[in-house]
Structures are given as C-alpha cells and as structure tokens.
C-alpha positions as CSV (number, residue, x, y, z in Angstrom):
1,X,-4.7,-1.4,2.7
2,X,-1.7,-0.9,0.5
3,X,1.9,-1.6,1.3
4,X,4.9,-1.4,-1.1
5,X,6.7,-4.5,-1.3
6,X,10.0,-5.8,-2.6
7,X,12.0,-7.9,-4.9
8,X,10.1,-10.9,-5.7
9,X,7.1,-9.2,-4.0
10,X,7.9,-10.3,-0.4
11,X,4.4,-10.6,1.9
12,X,3.3,-12.5,4.9
13,X,2.1,-15.8,5.8
14,X,-0.2,-17.6,8.2
15,X,2.2,-17.8,11.3
16,X,0.3,-15.7,14.0
17,X,4.1,-14.5,15.5
18,X,5.0,-13.2,11.8
19,X,5.4,-9.7,10.8
20,X,5.3,-8.3,7.4
21,X,8.5,-9.2,5.7
22,X,10.0,-6.2,3.6
23,X,13.2,-5.9,1.6
24,X,15.1,-2.6,1.9
25,X,14.1,0.0,-1.0
26,X,13.0,-1.9,-3.9
27,X,9.2,-2.3,-4.3
28,X,8.1,-4.7,-7.2
29,X,5.2,-6.9,-8.1
30,X,1.4,-6.6,-8.1
31,X,-0.5,-3.9,-10.1
32,X,1.8,-0.9,-9.5
33,X,4.0,-2.7,-6.9
34,X,1.1,-2.4,-4.3
35,X,-0.7,-5.2,-2.6
36,X,-4.3,-5.3,-3.7
37,X,-7.0,-3.2,-1.9
38,X,-8.9,-6.5,-1.6
39,X,-5.9,-7.8,0.7
40,X,-6.1,-8.0,4.2
41,X,-3.3,-8.9,6.7
42,X,-4.6,-9.5,10.2
43,X,-2.8,-12.0,13.0
44,X,-0.1,-13.4,10.6
45,X,-3.0,-14.2,7.8
46,X,-2.7,-12.5,4.4
47,X,-6.3,-12.8,2.9
48,X,-7.4,-11.8,-0.2
49,X,-11.2,-11.3,-0.4
50,X,-11.3,-11.4,-4.4
51,X,-8.0,-12.4,-6.1
52,X,-7.1,-10.8,-9.5
53,X,-4.5,-11.6,-11.9
54,X,-2.2,-9.0,-10.5
55,X,-2.2,-10.7,-7.1
56,X,-0.2,-13.5,-8.8
57,X,3.4,-13.4,-7.3
58,X,5.8,-14.9,-4.7
59,X,4.8,-14.3,-0.8
60,X,7.1,-14.4,2.0
61,X,6.4,-14.4,5.5
62,X,9.2,-13.2,7.9
63,X,9.0,-14.3,11.8
64,X,11.3,-12.4,13.9
65,X,12.1,-12.6,17.8
66,X,15.0,-12.2,20.0
67,X,16.8,-15.3,18.6
68,X,16.9,-13.7,15.1
69,X,14.5,-14.3,12.0
70,X,13.3,-16.7,9.5
71,X,11.7,-16.7,6.1
72,X,9.3,-18.8,4.4
73,X,7.8,-18.5,0.8
74,X,4.9,-19.7,-1.1
75,X,3.8,-18.8,-4.8
76,X,0.3,-17.7,-5.7
77,X,-1.1,-18.6,-8.9
78,X,-4.3,-17.0,-10.0
79,X,-6.0,-19.0,-12.5
80,X,-8.4,-16.9,-15.5
81,X,-12.0,-17.2,-14.8
82,X,-13.9,-18.7,-17.5
83,X,-13.9,-21.9,-19.9
84,X,-13.4,-22.5,-23.3
85,X,-16.5,-21.6,-25.6
86,X,-18.8,-24.8,-26.6
87,X,-19.9,-24.2,-30.3
88,X,-22.3,-26.3,-32.0
89,X,-23.6,-25.7,-35.6
90,X,-26.9,-27.1,-37.3
91,X,-27.4,-28.7,-39.4
92,X,-23.9,-30.3,-39.5
93,X,-24.3,-31.4,-43.2
94,X,-27.0,-30.3,-45.9
95,X,-27.8,-30.6,-49.7
96,X,-30.0,-28.2,-51.2
97,X,-30.8,-27.4,-54.9
98,X,-29.6,-24.4,-56.1
99,X,-31.7,-21.4,-55.2
100,X,-33.4,-22.6,-52.4
101,X,-32.9,-20.6,-49.0
102,X,-30.6,-22.1,-46.6
103,X,-30.4,-21.2,-42.6
104,X,-27.2,-22.3,-40.9
105,X,-27.5,-22.3,-37.1
106,X,-24.5,-21.6,-34.8
107,X,-25.0,-21.7,-30.8
108,X,-22.1,-20.9,-28.5
109,X,-22.0,-20.6,-24.9
110,X,-19.4,-20.2,-22.2
111,X,-17.9,-18.0,-19.7
112,X,-17.5,-15.2,-20.6
113,X,-19.9,-15.2,-23.2
114,X,-18.3,-15.7,-26.7
115,X,-18.8,-13.8,-29.5
116,X,-19.9,-15.9,-32.9
117,X,-18.5,-15.2,-36.5
118,X,-19.0,-17.2,-39.5
119,X,-16.3,-17.8,-42.2
120,X,-16.2,-19.5,-45.3
121,X,-13.2,-21.5,-46.7
122,X,-11.9,-20.3,-49.9
123,X,-14.7,-17.3,-50.2
124,X,-15.9,-14.1,-48.6
125,X,-19.3,-13.6,-46.7
126,X,-20.9,-10.3,-46.4
127,X,-19.9,-8.1,-43.4
128,X,-21.3,-9.3,-40.0
C-alpha cells in the first residue's frame, strides 16, 4: 500500500474521522518518499506491521468536516535492533616461560552476532 507524501512526511493518525493528510506536490520522507509496504491505513489508524529505519519520520493526521479541518502531528523514532557486543577474554592475565604454547580465548555475544578480531598493542599479528 504505497502513497507519496509531502514535506515533513505528512501521514495519518488514529482519529476514525480523519483522512490522509497531503501537502500539494512535494513528496518527501521514507525510503524513496513512499510509505513502507508494511504500513496499513484503515479506519483512521496507521499501522506498521514491521517498522524499518526508513519509517522514522514526522506523521500528520488531517481531520476534515463541513466546518473546516485540523491537523495533529507525531514523530516516530525507530530504534535499531540489537545491543552492544559482550566480550570476555581468558585468561585475563597470564605469565609463561619463553617457548611455551599459549592459548588466549575470546568469547563474544550479542545481536547481531559480533565478529571477533585480535590486535597486539605496539606490534603485529598474523592475518586473521
């Protein structure tokens, strides 16, 4: 369900008597200036089935009747999915005699799954 929108991405609100508010001919906002295909407008309700970053915008609802019209706006902020990676190394500190084999473990978790890389301060490591 695509509709071009205007200026600060004027859209709809939850008033059952509202109609889709449109500015004259200056579509902007959203990905390609189009409401997401995951958006549904029904009975004055604008519903996003699955929000995307491109849905982040200012939305306006225009209600009209024989006495005139009025507009109300809201701003939708879409937070990215995920969290900062958690990382743990073991051992945290180790002393070994020269010539010994050492294993240093790095465990990381998070969403999305993080990549792990090693660095040596003041030196170089073999390619990873």
